[in-house]
All heavy atoms as an XYZ file, in Angstrom:
873
protein
N      42.656   -142.483    -13.594
C      41.426   -141.708    -13.593
C      41.793   -140.252    -13.893
O      42.618   -139.660    -13.202
C      40.754   -141.844    -12.221
C      39.533   -141.027    -12.086
S      38.445   -141.427    -10.694
C      39.508   -141.549     -9.304
N      41.149   -139.660    -14.898
C      41.460   -138.275    -15.247
C      41.056   -137.309    -14.125
O      40.153   -137.586    -13.330
C      40.618   -138.010    -16.491
C      40.158   -139.331    -16.965
C      40.230   -140.271    -15.823
N      41.720   -136.178    -14.111
C      41.454   -135.161    -13.085
C      40.039   -134.603    -13.241
O      39.394   -134.256    -12.250
C      42.504   -134.027    -13.180
C      42.196   -132.921    -12.202
C      43.899   -134.574    -12.951
N      39.542   -134.547    -14.468
C      38.192   -134.020    -14.698
C      37.139   -134.831    -13.951
O      36.172   -134.273    -13.444
C      37.870   -134.022    -16.188
C      38.614   -132.994    -16.973
C      38.186   -133.049    -18.422
C      38.968   -132.044    -19.246
N      38.569   -132.087    -20.654
N      37.318   -136.124    -13.875
C      36.345   -136.980    -13.192
C      36.273   -136.638    -11.710
O      35.206   -136.708    -11.101
C      36.704   -138.471    -13.405
C      35.805   -139.376    -12.600
C      36.638   -138.823    -14.880
N      37.394   -136.242    -11.132
C      37.395   -135.855     -9.713
C      36.575   -134.589     -9.475
O      36.142   -134.339     -8.353
C      38.831   -135.650     -9.226
C      39.711   -136.898     -9.224
C      41.144   -136.517     -8.849
C      39.170   -137.944     -8.275
N      36.365   -133.795    -10.504
C      35.590   -132.564    -10.370
C      34.082   -132.801    -10.431
O      33.310   -131.929    -10.051
C      35.987   -131.576    -11.465
C      37.393   -131.001    -11.401
C      37.649   -130.138    -12.625
C      37.583   -130.196    -10.136
N      33.648   -133.956    -10.901
C      32.219   -134.170    -11.121
C      31.398   -134.106     -9.839
O      30.337   -133.497     -9.820
C      31.967   -135.492    -11.830
C      32.457   -135.515    -13.263
C      32.676   -136.712    -13.909
C      32.712   -134.352    -13.965
C      33.136   -136.750    -15.224
C      33.173   -134.371    -15.264
C      33.379   -135.576    -15.886
O      33.822   -135.601    -17.176
N      31.868   -134.715     -8.766
C      31.092   -134.679     -7.520
C      30.998   -133.259     -6.948
O      29.891   -132.832     -6.597
C      31.659   -135.645     -6.473
C      30.833   -135.687     -5.226
C      29.588   -136.281     -5.226
C      31.287   -135.086     -4.061
C      28.801   -136.305     -4.089
C      30.512   -135.100     -2.916
C      29.263   -135.711     -2.929
N      32.107   -132.498     -6.844
C      31.956   -131.121     -6.374
C      31.066   -130.277     -7.293
O      30.321   -129.409     -6.824
C      33.386   -130.570     -6.352
C      34.255   -131.763     -6.257
C      33.520   -132.862     -6.965
N      31.096   -130.562     -8.586
C      30.225   -129.828     -9.502
C      28.769   -130.222     -9.311
O      27.864   -129.392     -9.439
C      30.669   -130.049    -10.946
C      32.007   -129.404    -11.298
C      32.437   -129.806    -12.696
C      31.950   -127.895    -11.178
N      28.530   -131.481     -8.975
C      27.187   -131.926     -8.633
C      26.684   -131.163     -7.407
O      25.554   -130.677     -7.379
C      27.193   -133.438     -8.373
C      25.886   -133.994     -7.897
C      24.857   -134.216     -8.785
C      25.692   -134.292     -6.556
C      23.651   -134.741     -8.349
C      24.500   -134.813     -6.112
C      23.475   -135.033     -7.011
N      27.538   -131.042     -6.400
C      27.195   -130.282     -5.192
C      26.957   -128.812     -5.548
O      26.034   -128.181     -5.020
C      28.299   -130.421     -4.113
C      28.471   -131.890     -3.710
C      28.015   -129.546     -2.902
C      27.243   -132.528     -3.109
N      27.762   -128.270     -6.451
C      27.563   -126.890     -6.911
C      26.187   -126.737     -7.538
O      25.501   -125.737     -7.314
C      28.655   -126.498     -7.903
C      28.501   -125.120     -8.554
C      28.658   -124.021     -7.505
C      29.514   -124.948     -9.675
N      25.760   -127.720     -8.318
C      24.422   -127.686     -8.909
C      23.336   -127.704     -7.848
O      22.329   -127.000     -7.952
N      23.528   -128.494     -6.803
C      22.559   -128.536     -5.700
C      22.505   -127.183     -4.988
O      21.428   -126.673     -4.685
C      22.906   -129.675     -4.719
C      22.625   -131.023     -5.383
C      22.124   -129.544     -3.413
C      23.017   -132.215     -4.561
N      23.666   -126.586     -4.749
C      23.713   -125.273     -4.084
C      23.050   -124.215     -4.962
O      22.287   -123.370     -4.469
C      25.174   -124.896     -3.732
C      25.277   -123.457     -3.279
C      25.715   -125.839     -2.672
N      23.324   -124.246     -6.266
C      22.691   -123.291     -7.181
C      21.178   -123.467     -7.168
O      20.427   -122.484     -7.151
C      23.251   -123.474     -8.595
N      20.727   -124.712     -7.151
C      19.292   -124.971     -7.078
C      18.692   -124.461     -5.787
O      17.592   -123.906     -5.776
N      19.428   -124.638     -4.691
C      18.938   -124.139     -3.401
C      18.729   -122.633     -3.452
O      17.671   -122.131     -3.083
C      19.926   -124.494     -2.288
C      19.616   -123.803     -0.992
C      18.584   -124.255     -0.193
C      20.340   -122.691     -0.590
C      18.284   -123.609      1.004
C      20.042   -122.045      0.596
C      19.010   -122.501      1.391
N      19.740   -121.903     -3.902
C      19.607   -120.450     -3.953
C      18.511   -120.021     -4.919
O      17.729   -119.120     -4.619
C      20.933   -119.789     -4.337
C      21.928   -119.757     -3.216
C      23.145   -120.392     -3.342
C      21.643   -119.099     -2.038
C      24.059   -120.374     -2.315
C      22.539   -119.076     -0.994
C      23.760   -119.716     -1.132
N      18.429   -120.670     -6.051
C      17.434   -120.284     -7.053
C      16.015   -120.528     -6.550
O      15.186   -119.629     -6.548
C      17.679   -121.048     -8.355
C      16.803   -120.573     -9.479
C      17.158   -119.470    -10.235
C      15.615   -121.217     -9.784
C      16.361   -119.017    -11.264
C      14.805   -120.776    -10.809
C      15.185   -119.684    -11.548
O      14.379   -119.236    -12.558
N      15.729   -121.751     -6.111
C      14.353   -122.102     -5.774
C      13.913   -121.591     -4.417
O      12.743   -121.249     -4.241
C      14.150   -123.613     -5.890
C      14.173   -124.070     -7.302
C      15.263   -124.755     -7.804
C      13.131   -123.793     -8.159
C      15.297   -125.156     -9.118
C      13.151   -124.186     -9.476
C      14.245   -124.869     -9.963
N      14.804   -121.499     -3.450
C      14.382   -120.968     -2.151
C      14.045   -119.487     -2.265
O      13.051   -119.034     -1.703
C      15.451   -121.206     -1.089
O      16.634   -120.509     -1.400
N      14.818   -118.751     -3.032
C      14.507   -117.328     -3.215
C      13.292   -117.142     -4.116
O      12.525   -116.202     -3.939
C      15.720   -116.579     -3.762
C      16.819   -116.465     -2.763
N      16.780   -115.559     -1.730
C      17.967   -117.159     -2.606
C      17.863   -115.695     -0.990
N      18.602   -116.670     -1.500
N      13.092   -118.049     -5.061
C      11.890   -117.987     -5.897
C      10.648   -118.176     -5.040
O       9.668   -117.446     -5.180
C      11.952   -119.058     -6.990
C      10.704   -119.204     -7.863
C      10.489   -117.939     -8.680
C      10.838   -120.401     -8.762
N      10.696   -119.136     -4.121
C       9.544   -119.385     -3.247
C       9.288   -118.190     -2.338
O       8.144   -117.834     -2.082
C       9.774   -120.656     -2.441
C       8.548   -121.113     -1.739
C       8.324   -121.131     -0.404
C       7.349   -121.601     -2.338
N       7.080   -121.604     -0.128
C       6.450   -121.898     -1.304
C       6.955   -121.811     -3.652
C       5.180   -122.388     -1.553
C       5.682   -122.310     -3.894
C       4.817   -122.589     -2.845
N      10.348   -117.551     -1.854
C      10.175   -116.352     -1.033
C       9.503   -115.256     -1.845
O       8.637   -114.541     -1.342
C      11.519   -115.872     -0.498
C      12.087   -116.738      0.593
C      13.438   -116.228      1.053
C      14.081   -117.188      2.026
N      15.430   -116.777      2.412
N       9.897   -115.111     -3.102
C       9.288   -114.093     -3.960
C       7.811   -114.379     -4.186
O       6.993   -113.465     -4.184
C       9.998   -114.029     -5.316
O      11.328   -113.621     -5.161
N       7.478   -115.641     -4.367
C       6.074   -115.998     -4.563
C       5.276   -115.669     -3.305
O       4.166   -115.157     -3.378
C       5.938   -117.483     -4.946
C       6.482   -117.691     -6.355
C       4.493   -117.954     -4.835
C       6.593   -119.127     -6.773
N       5.848   -115.940     -2.135
C       5.154   -115.626     -0.889
C       5.013   -114.123     -0.685
O       4.027   -113.659     -0.145
C       5.880   -116.242      0.297
C       5.695   -117.736      0.369
O       4.715   -118.271     -0.131
N       6.640   -118.421      0.974
N       5.995   -113.360     -1.143
C       5.951   -111.904     -0.978
C       4.988   -111.265     -1.961
O       4.141   -110.451     -1.595
C       7.361   -111.293     -1.137
C       8.247   -111.698      0.037
C       7.281   -109.767     -1.236
C       9.710   -111.325     -0.142
N       5.112   -111.638     -3.244
C       4.345   -110.962     -4.288
C       2.998   -111.612     -4.565
O       2.175   -111.038     -5.265
C       5.147   -110.924     -5.594
C       6.439   -110.162     -5.488
C       7.634   -110.729     -5.901
C       6.480   -108.876     -4.965
C       8.829   -110.044     -5.801
C       7.662   -108.178     -4.855
C       8.836   -108.780     -5.278
O      10.010   -108.093     -5.174
N       2.765   -112.783     -4.050
C       1.504   -113.464     -4.311
C       1.432   -113.921     -5.750
O       2.345   -114.560     -6.255
N       0.360   -113.572     -6.414
C       0.147   -114.046     -7.782
C       0.483   -112.989     -8.828
O       0.051   -113.102     -9.963
C      -1.297   -114.496     -7.941
N       1.246   -111.988     -8.466
C       1.621   -110.944     -9.423
C       2.706   -111.500    -10.345
O       3.889   -111.512    -10.019
C       2.108   -109.698     -8.693
C       1.033   -109.042     -7.852
C       1.555   -107.803     -7.152
O       2.342   -107.062     -7.766
O       1.165   -107.587     -6.005
N       2.268   -111.942    -11.520
C       3.166   -112.657    -12.423
C       4.329   -111.794    -12.897
O       5.439   -112.287    -13.041
C       2.386   -113.181    -13.624
C       1.436   -114.289    -13.278
C       0.709   -114.773    -14.493
C      -0.307   -115.828    -14.091
N      -1.085   -116.278    -15.228
N       4.082   -110.511    -13.133
C       5.172   -109.667    -13.650
C       6.300   -109.526    -12.636
O       7.477   -109.559    -12.998
C       4.642   -108.309    -14.090
C       3.976   -107.545    -12.954
O       3.617   -108.106    -11.925
N       3.782   -106.259    -13.155
N       5.973   -109.418    -11.368
C       7.018   -109.298    -10.349
C       7.748   -110.619    -10.141
O       8.956   -110.639     -9.919
C       6.426   -108.804     -9.030
C       5.990   -107.357     -9.093
C       5.510   -106.864     -7.760
C       5.086   -105.404     -7.859
N       4.611   -104.905     -6.584
N       7.022   -111.723    -10.234
C       7.656   -113.044    -10.094
C       8.594   -113.297    -11.267
O       9.712   -113.778    -11.087
C       6.595   -114.149     -9.974
C       5.841   -113.994     -8.646
C       7.227   -115.528    -10.053
C       4.657   -114.892     -8.495
N       8.162   -112.941    -12.481
C       9.011   -113.125    -13.658
C      10.266   -112.252    -13.557
O      11.369   -112.691    -13.891
C       8.237   -112.788    -14.940
C       7.138   -113.773    -15.247
S       7.734   -115.447    -15.479
C       8.520   -115.293    -17.046
N      10.107   -111.029    -13.084
C      11.265   -110.144    -12.901
C      12.218   -110.753    -11.874
O      13.439   -110.753    -12.068
C      10.801   -108.766    -12.444
C      11.919   -107.781    -12.262
C      11.386   -106.437    -11.793
C      12.520   -105.487    -11.490
N      12.040   -104.216    -10.925
N      11.663   -111.287    -10.806
C      12.471   -111.923     -9.770
C      13.221   -113.131    -10.326
O      14.381   -113.368     -9.996
C      11.562   -112.329     -8.611
O      12.252   -113.081     -7.684
N      12.560   -113.895    -11.201
C      13.211   -115.058    -11.810
C      14.355   -114.625    -12.717
O      15.403   -115.263    -12.750
C      12.196   -115.883    -12.605
C      11.235   -116.658    -11.740
S       9.964   -117.500    -12.686
C      10.927   -118.700    -13.559
N      14.151   -113.549    -13.455
C      15.207   -113.071    -14.351
C      16.413   -112.552    -13.574
O      17.542   -112.707    -14.008
C      14.665   -111.980    -15.273
C      13.724   -112.469    -16.372
C      13.148   -111.293    -17.148
C      14.432   -113.428    -17.303
N      16.161   -111.964    -12.421
C      17.263   -111.475    -11.595
C      18.106   -112.650    -11.087
O      19.321   -112.561    -10.992
C      16.717   -110.628    -10.418
C      16.155   -109.314    -10.961
C      17.797   -110.372     -9.383
C      15.401   -108.499     -9.935
N      17.447   -113.784    -10.791
C      18.163   -114.953    -10.289
C      18.705   -115.862    -11.380
O      19.421   -116.808    -11.102
C      17.246   -115.773     -9.385
C      17.223   -115.279     -7.982
C      16.447   -116.262     -7.135
N      15.107   -116.484     -7.635
C      14.099   -115.641     -7.502
N      14.284   -114.520     -6.864
N      12.914   -115.909     -7.981
N      18.383   -115.589    -12.626
C      18.817   -116.440    -13.725
C      20.332   -116.633    -13.798
O      20.786   -117.724    -14.147
C      18.292   -115.889    -15.054
C      18.519   -116.749    -16.284
C      17.845   -118.098    -16.106
C      18.011   -116.047    -17.515
N      21.145   -115.637    -13.450
C      22.597   -115.870    -13.498
C      23.113   -116.954    -12.550
O      24.196   -117.486    -12.778
C      23.191   -114.511    -13.122
C      22.150   -113.521    -13.480
C      20.844   -114.219    -13.238
N      22.369   -117.309    -11.523
C      22.845   -118.328    -10.573
C      23.105   -119.658    -11.283
O      24.222   -120.169    -11.230
C      21.868   -118.485     -9.381
C      21.847   -117.212     -8.547
C      22.259   -119.682     -8.518
C      20.774   -117.198     -7.478
N      22.110   -120.243    -11.982
C      22.421   -121.508    -12.660
C      23.364   -121.331    -13.852
O      24.146   -122.230    -14.157
C      21.058   -122.042    -13.106
C      20.123   -120.912    -13.013
C      20.689   -119.950    -12.037
N      23.317   -120.173    -14.494
C      24.206   -119.935    -15.632
C      25.655   -119.919    -15.178
O      26.529   -120.543    -15.796
C      23.827   -118.630    -16.367
C      22.483   -118.812    -17.063
C      24.903   -118.235    -17.363
C      21.937   -117.560    -17.701
N      25.942   -119.225    -14.084
C      27.310   -119.183    -13.553
C      27.745   -120.575    -13.116
O      28.886   -120.982    -13.356
C      27.419   -118.165    -12.388
C      28.722   -118.305    -11.644
C      27.255   -116.751    -12.915
N      26.830   -121.327    -12.500
C      27.168   -122.685    -12.074
C      27.530   -123.562    -13.279
O      28.499   -124.317    -13.235
C      26.003   -123.300    -11.302
N      26.795   -123.426    -14.366
C      27.095   -124.206    -15.566
C      28.413   -123.753    -16.177
O      29.204   -124.572    -16.664
C      25.934   -124.107    -16.581
C      26.339   -124.625    -17.947
C      24.725   -124.873    -16.064
N      28.671   -122.456    -16.171
C      29.949   -121.968    -16.696
C      31.119   -122.501    -15.872
O      32.164   -122.856    -16.426
C      29.966   -120.444    -16.749
C      29.055   -119.817    -17.804
C      29.074   -118.298    -17.682
C      29.458   -120.258    -19.199
N      30.955   -122.564    -14.569
C      32.005   -123.142    -13.724
C      32.151   -124.625    -14.051
O      33.266   -125.147    -14.127
C      31.683   -122.932    -12.225
C      32.616   -123.742    -11.348
C      31.779   -121.450    -11.870
N      31.032   -125.297    -14.281
C      31.077   -126.711    -14.630
C      31.726   -126.977    -15.969
O      32.273   -128.057    -16.203
N      31.708   -125.987    -16.851
C      32.308   -126.177    -18.174
C      33.820   -126.338    -18.107
O      34.434   -126.780    -19.077
C      31.932   -125.016    -19.096
O      32.549   -123.817    -18.669
N      34.413   -126.013    -16.959
C      35.853   -126.224    -16.770
C      36.194   -127.704    -16.950
O      37.242   -128.048    -17.490
C      36.287   -125.723    -15.367
C      37.704   -126.144    -15.050
C      36.112   -124.224    -15.263
N      35.289   -128.576    -16.526
C      35.513   -130.016    -16.633
C      34.917   -130.586    -17.918
O      34.786   -131.793    -18.048
C      34.934   -130.720    -15.425
N      34.529   -129.745    -18.828
C      33.979   -130.209    -20.093
C      32.499   -130.507    -19.997
O      31.802   -130.086    -19.073
N      32.014   -131.257    -20.973
C      30.589   -131.577    -21.040
C      30.139   -132.390    -19.830
O      29.022   -132.222    -19.346
C      30.239   -132.297    -22.365
C      28.723   -132.390    -22.562
C      30.856   -133.675    -22.415
C      28.090   -131.095    -22.908
N      31.010   -133.231    -19.302
C      30.677   -134.006    -18.104
C      30.443   -133.105    -16.902
O      29.573   -133.362    -16.077
N      31.212   -132.036    -16.792
C      31.028   -131.081    -15.700
C      29.719   -130.332    -15.825
O      29.019   -130.107    -14.835
N      29.378   -129.946    -17.049
C      28.105   -129.249    -17.273
C      26.946   -130.161    -16.915
O      26.003   -129.761    -16.229
C      28.011   -128.775    -18.739
C      29.056   -127.692    -19.011
C      26.614   -128.266    -19.054
C      29.195   -127.302    -20.459
N      27.021   -131.412    -17.367
C      25.959   -132.374    -17.055
C      25.881   -132.610    -15.547
O      24.791   -132.691    -14.979
C      26.187   -133.686    -17.822
C      25.972   -133.443    -19.317
C      25.277   -134.797    -17.301
C      26.365   -134.591    -20.189
N      27.023   -132.672    -14.892
C      27.051   -132.883    -13.449
C      26.351   -131.741    -12.710
O      25.563   -131.971    -11.794
C      28.497   -133.019    -12.981
O      28.555   -133.296    -11.622
N      26.628   -130.501    -13.119
C      25.974   -129.341    -12.496
C      24.474   -129.380    -12.761
O      23.666   -129.159    -11.853
C      26.585   -128.015    -13.018
C      25.759   -126.832    -12.573
C      28.015   -127.861    -12.530
N      24.088   -129.671    -13.993
C      22.663   -129.706    -14.327
C      21.929   -130.827    -13.598
O      20.782   -130.643    -13.178
C      22.478   -129.844    -15.836
C      22.894   -128.620    -16.651
C      22.753   -128.901    -18.134
C      22.098   -127.397    -16.251
N      22.587   -131.964    -13.419
C      21.962   -133.058    -12.665
C      21.786   -132.654    -11.203
O      20.735   -132.899    -10.606
C      22.792   -134.358    -12.799
C      22.353   -135.398    -11.792
C      22.690   -134.905    -14.205
N      22.784   -131.997    -10.614
C      22.659   -131.518     -9.239
C      21.535   -130.507     -9.096
O      20.737   -130.562     -8.152
N      21.435   -129.595    -10.060
C      20.374   -128.588    -10.059
C      19.007   -129.267    -10.152
O      18.076   -128.932     -9.420
C      20.582   -127.628    -11.232
C      19.674   -126.441    -11.229
C      19.953   -125.336    -10.447
C      18.547   -126.420    -12.025
C      19.126   -124.227    -10.460
C      17.711   -125.318    -12.043
C      18.000   -124.220    -11.258
N      18.904   -130.259    -11.026
C      17.638   -130.967    -11.218
C      17.263   -131.797     -9.991
O      16.090   -131.857     -9.615
C      17.724   -131.866    -12.462
O      18.078   -131.046    -13.581
C      16.418   -132.556    -12.738
N      18.245   -132.423     -9.370
C      17.979   -133.201     -8.156
C      17.408   -132.291     -7.068
O      16.421   -132.634     -6.413
C      19.254   -133.923     -7.665
C      19.104   -134.419     -6.237
C      19.602   -135.067     -8.589
N      18.015   -131.117     -6.889
C      17.479   -130.212     -5.879
C      16.089   -129.731     -6.277
O      15.209   -129.590     -5.423
C      18.384   -129.010     -5.632
C      17.858   -128.150     -4.526
C      18.099   -128.486     -3.220
C      17.052   -127.058     -4.789
C      17.566   -127.739     -2.172
C      16.517   -126.304     -3.764
C      16.781   -126.641     -2.455
N      15.888   -129.460     -7.560
C      14.584   -129.002     -8.025
C      13.510   -130.040     -7.704
O      12.441   -129.685     -7.199
C      14.626   -128.748     -9.526
C      13.313   -128.293    -10.115
C      13.402   -128.070    -11.610
O      14.371   -128.448    -12.252
N      12.384   -127.469    -12.166
N      13.777   -131.303     -7.975
C      12.807   -132.354     -7.664
C      12.556   -132.452     -6.162
O      11.402   -132.552     -5.726
C      13.295   -133.693     -8.205
C      13.287   -133.831     -9.724
C      13.967   -135.123    -10.131
C      11.879   -133.752    -10.263
N      13.621   -132.410     -5.366
C      13.480   -132.453     -3.914
C      12.629   -131.280     -3.429
O      11.709   -131.445     -2.634
C      14.862   -132.418     -3.253
C      14.817   -132.204     -1.771
C      14.456   -133.230     -0.920
C      15.119   -130.968     -1.232
C      14.403   -133.038      0.449
C      15.065   -130.761      0.134
C      14.702   -131.797      0.977
N      12.928   -130.088     -3.926
C      12.217   -128.888     -3.506
C      10.742   -128.956     -3.893
O       9.867   -128.626     -3.099
C      12.874   -127.655     -4.130
C      12.234   -126.367     -3.728
C      12.517   -125.789     -2.515
C      11.338   -125.731     -4.574
C      11.935   -124.597     -2.137
C      10.744   -124.541     -4.209
C      11.035   -123.975     -2.993
N      10.465   -129.394     -5.115
C       9.079   -129.448     -5.570
C       8.269   -130.484     -4.807
O       7.111   -130.237     -4.463
C       9.027   -129.716     -7.070
C       9.528   -128.575     -7.951
C       9.551   -129.001     -9.410
C       8.687   -127.324     -7.769
N       8.865   -131.632     -4.515
C       8.157   -132.651     -3.741
C       7.895   -132.141     -2.329
O       6.784   -132.268     -1.797
C       8.947   -133.977     -3.720
C       8.396   -134.937     -2.683
C       8.940   -134.605     -5.104
N       8.904   -131.542     -1.716
C       8.764   -131.009     -0.354
C       7.693   -129.920     -0.314
O       6.829   -129.912      0.564
C      10.115   -130.451      0.095
C      10.120   -129.847      1.461
C      11.499   -129.298      1.789
C      11.441   -128.359      2.949
N      12.709   -127.672      3.167
N       7.724   -129.016     -1.274
C       6.753   -127.923     -1.323
C       5.360   -128.458     -1.624
O       4.376   -127.992     -1.042
C       7.169   -126.889     -2.381
O       8.490   -126.439     -2.084
C       6.235   -125.705     -2.384
N       5.267   -129.435     -2.521
C       3.971   -130.029     -2.847
C       3.332   -130.704     -1.649
O       2.121   -130.590     -1.432
N       4.128   -131.420     -0.877
C       3.604   -132.073      0.331
C       3.103   -131.028      1.316
O       2.029   -131.180      1.910
C       4.683   -132.974      0.964
C       4.936   -134.189      0.076
C       4.288   -133.407      2.368
C       6.135   -135.019      0.488
N       3.869   -129.953      1.478
C       3.465   -128.883      2.400
C       2.156   -128.238      1.932
O       1.249   -128.011      2.736
C       4.577   -127.842      2.483
C       4.290   -126.710      3.418
C       5.444   -125.719      3.442
C       5.095   -124.501      4.249
N       6.149   -123.481      4.189
N       2.059   -127.951      0.640
C       0.838   -127.334      0.117
C      -0.359   -128.274      0.239
O      -1.471   -127.837      0.535
C       1.043   -126.920     -1.333
C       1.988   -125.746     -1.556
C       2.214   -125.526     -3.044
C       1.454   -124.481     -0.902
N      -0.140   -129.566      0.025
C      -1.222   -130.538      0.164
C      -1.750   -130.558      1.589
O      -2.960   -130.594      1.802
C      -0.725   -131.931     -0.229
C      -1.782   -132.994     -0.115
C      -1.235   -134.357     -0.440
C      -2.298   -135.415     -0.187
N      -1.762   -136.752     -0.263
N      -0.839   -130.521      2.565
C      -1.259   -130.501      3.963
C      -2.052   -129.239      4.277
O      -3.067   -129.294      4.980
C      -0.050   -130.601      4.878
C       0.610   -131.945      4.863
C       1.911   -131.972      5.651
O       2.468   -130.931      6.001
N       2.437   -133.173      5.907
N      -1.616   -128.098      3.737
C      -2.340   -126.846      3.969
C      -3.737   -126.895      3.361
O      -4.704   -126.446      3.978
C      -1.555   -125.671      3.390
C      -0.298   -125.336      4.158
C       0.496   -124.216      3.518
O       0.005   -123.591      2.562
O       1.622   -123.963      3.977
N      -3.860   -127.447      2.159
C      -5.166   -127.552      1.507
C      -6.079   -128.484      2.287
O      -7.271   -128.194      2.465
C      -4.998   -128.025      0.041
C      -6.321   -128.436     -0.571
C      -4.340   -126.944     -0.781
N      -5.546   -129.592      2.774
C      -6.353   -130.525      3.566
C      -6.836   -129.871      4.859
O      -7.982   -130.070      5.265
C      -5.560   -131.791      3.873
C      -5.363   -132.681      2.667
C      -4.460   -133.866      2.933
O      -3.795   -133.901      3.996
O      -4.405   -134.753      2.072
N      -5.972   -129.080      5.506
C      -6.370   -128.385      6.723
C      -7.472   -127.367      6.426
O      -8.438   -127.256      7.183
C      -5.167   -127.689      7.355
C      -4.178   -128.639      7.990
C      -2.926   -127.929      8.476
O      -2.877   -126.678      8.455
O      -1.980   -128.631      8.887
N      -7.335   -126.633      5.324
C      -8.363   -125.661      4.941
C      -9.679   -126.368      4.638
O     -10.758   -125.862      4.979
C      -7.899   -124.849      3.729
C      -6.800   -123.861      4.032
C      -7.249   -122.756      4.966
O      -8.419   -122.300      4.870
O      -6.435   -122.329      5.804
N      -9.620   -127.525      3.986
C     -10.834   -128.277      3.670
C     -11.524   -128.743      4.947
O     -12.755   -128.689      5.048
C     -10.491   -129.469      2.782
N     -10.753   -129.190      5.939
C     -11.337   -129.619      7.208
C     -11.995   -128.441      7.924
O     -13.082   -128.572      8.492
C     -10.272   -130.243      8.107
C      -9.841   -131.615      7.655
C      -8.771   -132.191      8.553
C      -8.287   -133.537      8.034
N      -7.200   -134.092      8.860
N     -11.328   -127.271      7.884
C     -11.909   -126.083      8.518
C     -13.208   -125.682      7.823
O     -14.197   -125.356      8.479
C     -10.919   -124.921      8.473
C      -9.765   -125.051      9.412
C      -8.829   -123.862      9.290
C      -7.586   -124.024     10.127
N      -6.648   -122.897      9.950
N     -13.208   -125.702      6.502
C     -14.414   -125.333      5.757
C     -15.541   -126.320      6.029
O     -16.708   -125.926      6.168
C     -14.105   -125.273      4.265
N     -15.213   -127.597      6.121
C     -16.215   -128.614      6.405
C     -16.799   -128.418      7.802
O     -18.007   -128.533      8.005
C     -15.581   -129.996      6.289
C     -16.566   -131.138      6.409
C     -15.892   -132.466      6.213
O     -15.132   -132.614      5.243
O     -16.142   -133.366      7.055
N     -15.936   -128.090      8.764
C     -16.409   -127.854     10.128
C     -17.316   -126.622     10.174
O     -18.351   -126.634     10.853
C     -15.231   -127.685     11.075
N     -16.957   -125.575      9.444
C     -17.786   -124.370      9.419
C     -19.138   -124.650      8.772
O     -20.173   -124.162      9.236
C     -17.061   -123.257      8.664
C     -15.880   -122.680      9.409
C     -15.118   -121.651      8.575
O     -15.553   -121.333      7.453
O     -14.080   -121.186      9.063
N     -19.130   -125.433      7.695
C     -20.401   -125.778      7.027
C     -21.292   -126.606      7.931
O     -22.509   -126.391      7.967
C     -20.129   -126.523      5.733
C     -19.597   -125.616      4.650
O     -19.758   -124.408      4.718
N     -18.942   -126.202      3.668
N     -20.712   -127.539      8.677
C     -21.524   -128.356      9.577
C     -22.087   -127.510     10.720
O     -23.206   -127.721     11.156
C     -20.720   -129.541     10.109
O     -19.641   -129.097     10.898
N     -21.318   -126.537     11.197
C     -21.809   -125.635     12.254
C     -22.973   -124.792     11.736
O     -23.957   -124.563     12.438
C     -20.691   -124.731     12.758
C     -19.672   -125.435     13.613
C     -18.538   -124.511     14.047
O     -18.667   -123.277     13.852
O     -17.544   -125.006     14.582
N     -22.870   -124.323     10.499
C     -23.940   -123.513      9.923
C     -25.220   -124.332      9.757
O     -26.313   -123.843      9.984
C     -23.507   -122.939      8.569
C     -22.502   -121.830      8.680
C     -22.101   -121.321      7.326
C     -21.037   -120.252      7.437
N     -20.601   -119.762      6.103
N     -25.066   -125.611      9.369
C     -26.223   -126.476      9.209
C     -26.889   -126.750     10.551
O     -28.096   -126.810     10.652
C     -25.813   -127.776      8.543
C     -25.470   -127.635      7.077
C     -25.020   -128.931      6.453
O     -25.169   -130.003      7.084
O     -24.545   -128.876      5.310
N     -26.091   -126.900     11.586
C     -26.623   -127.129     12.938
C     -27.377   -125.903     13.413
O     -28.447   -125.998     14.008
C     -25.504   -127.514     13.920
C     -24.958   -128.896     13.555
C     -26.004   -127.482     15.357
C     -23.735   -129.297     14.338
N     -26.838   -124.718     13.128
C     -27.477   -123.480     13.564
C     -28.791   -123.249     12.797
O     -29.725   -122.684     13.346
C     -26.537   -122.293     13.356
C     -25.383   -122.287     14.310
C     -24.395   -121.143     14.018
O     -24.538   -120.439     13.037
N     -23.406   -121.019     14.883
N     -28.866   -123.673     11.546
C     -30.081   -123.512     10.770
C     -31.183   -124.421     11.287
O     -32.366   -124.109     11.195
C     -29.823   -123.824      9.297
C     -29.056   -122.738      8.593
C     -28.866   -123.101      7.123
C     -28.067   -122.028      6.410
N     -27.844   -122.374      4.993
N     -30.821   -125.551     11.847
C     -31.823   -126.529     12.310
C     -32.492   -126.125     13.552
O     -32.595   -125.365     14.257
C     -31.173   -127.890     12.573
O     -30.615   -128.368     11.391
């Protein structure tokens, strides 16, 4: 077994770590800046070197290392998006229940 193959799993983990730093800080920026697209885009550009450096480190093992890092990054991205989507869905459902309760109270008061 070539030595490069032994590097694939640690490079996969490196991709997951790069994804963690990239997306967790991106989410913090979204929470801080709200919907201000220019500040979010600037924040994304500042973090852009994280996955680039991870891919450059992965290039030590050749194309397989680069693919390994990108797969790790993508796996974390999918995990993060599903986790965040579930959280946002729960928040929207809670807001809908609150709005429904307020509307029913208003209808009762009108009667």
